[in-house]
N, C-alpha and C positions, 0 to 999 in steps of 0.2 A: 504493500500500500504505499509506502514512503516513496518509491520510486517514481509511482503514478501521481503523488500529490506534488513532486518536485519536477516533474515532466521528465523525468529519466528514463532511459530504456531499463528493463528488468534484467537484474543480474543473473548469470549462469545458475543452472539448476544446483550444480555442485557446492554454491555458497548458501543454500536454503538452511542446514542446519546451523551454520554460523549466525546466520541472520535471525534464526528463530531465538538462539542464544542470547543474541544483543538485544531482541525486542524485549525477552523477557526479563532481562537486566535491567532495561530501560523503565520498564513498567514497575518494577518494585522500588527502583531508586525514586521513581515519581510518586508514588504511593507513600514511600517514608518520607519524602521531602514536604509533601503536603499535609501529612499527618503532624510532623514536627511543626509547620506553619500553624496549623490549627490551635497547637497545644500553645505556641508562643502567643498568639492572638488573645486566647483566654488569659493567659498570665499578665500580658499587657493590661487586660481589662479588669485587672484585680479578681478574677475568678469568675467573672459575669460573663454569661454565656450568649448575651446579646452584643454581638460584636458588629462594628461597622464594617461593610464589605463595598467595594466598586465592581460591578458587573460590566464587562466590556467585549465586543466582539469584532472580529476581522474576517475578511475573506481572501482567498489566494489570489486572485486576479482584480485589477481594478475594473470598474464598471460591472454590469450585472450578468457577466457569463461565467463567474466563478462555479467549479462544481464543489468546493470545497472551503471550510469555513472553520473557525474556532471561537468559542465562548470561554472566556476565563473570568474567575472570581478572586479578587485580591483583597486582602485585608487592608484596611485603611490606617490603622495604626503601625502594622509592622511592614505594608508594602510587600508581602511574600503571598504568592498565589496557594491559595487554598483548594481551588477545583478547577478542573478544565473538562470543556466538552465540546467534542470534535464533531463537526456537522459534516455529511456529504450527501451530495445529489447523485453522485456517480453509481451506477448499478452494473455489476457484471454478470448478473443471471441470463442464463440462455433464454428464458421465458421472462419477459419483463413484468408480464401481470401475475406471474407468481413467483415470489421471491424466496430464494433459498434461505436456509437458517443462519448461514455466515454471511449473508449479504451485508455490505457495509453502510448501505443508502439508509440514512436516518432522517432526512430532511426532503421536504417537497415545498416548493416556492420558488419565489425569485431571490437572486442572491443577495440584493440589498437588505433582504428580511434575516439575513443570517447573523446580524449582528448579535441582536436579543431577541429572541423570536417567542412566539406564543408556545412553541414547542420545547425550547431548551430552557426557557426560565422556570417554570415549574419543576421541571426535571432536576435543575441545579439548585433551585430553592431546597427542594426535598432532600437532595444528597447532603447540602451543607446543613441544614436542621441535624439530620443525621450524624453528620461529623462532629458538629459542635456539642451535641448532647453527650455522644460517645467520646469526646475529647480526643478526636482524631483516630480512632480505631475503625478501619474499614471493614464493613461486612462483605465477605466476598461471595456470599451467597445472595445478597441482595445486588442492586444495579452496581454497587461500588463505583469508585471512581472510573471516569473513562479517560485516563491519563493518555494512552496511544491507541 
């Protein structure tokens, strides 16, 4: 998916194992970093769990033709990212009307709406509420952070 987002040709298949290892390490690092950011934001707020956040989004290309975007939630007090939601309009399924379970498409609409959408805001708000309540412990059985 990274190569597709960066508009690069796919790597040779012999690197798949290494790419999967790298992806797993990046996910774990991201989850740990965001959990620590939640903990720091709570500490900065003297233990209060009502923390101020800034939600911002962007898309891959200028204009309204982008197929990928990202929404980030940043603590106002610490300036650290506490959650990320990656949005994609790209679908690789052979039958576009019936999506596969591993389909990466999770957004429908025009690209300008990727910033803070009707879709992403409730998802991020629910996840942030859960993270702050659990002080940064991610529940992997739930939706969990969608770092990568």
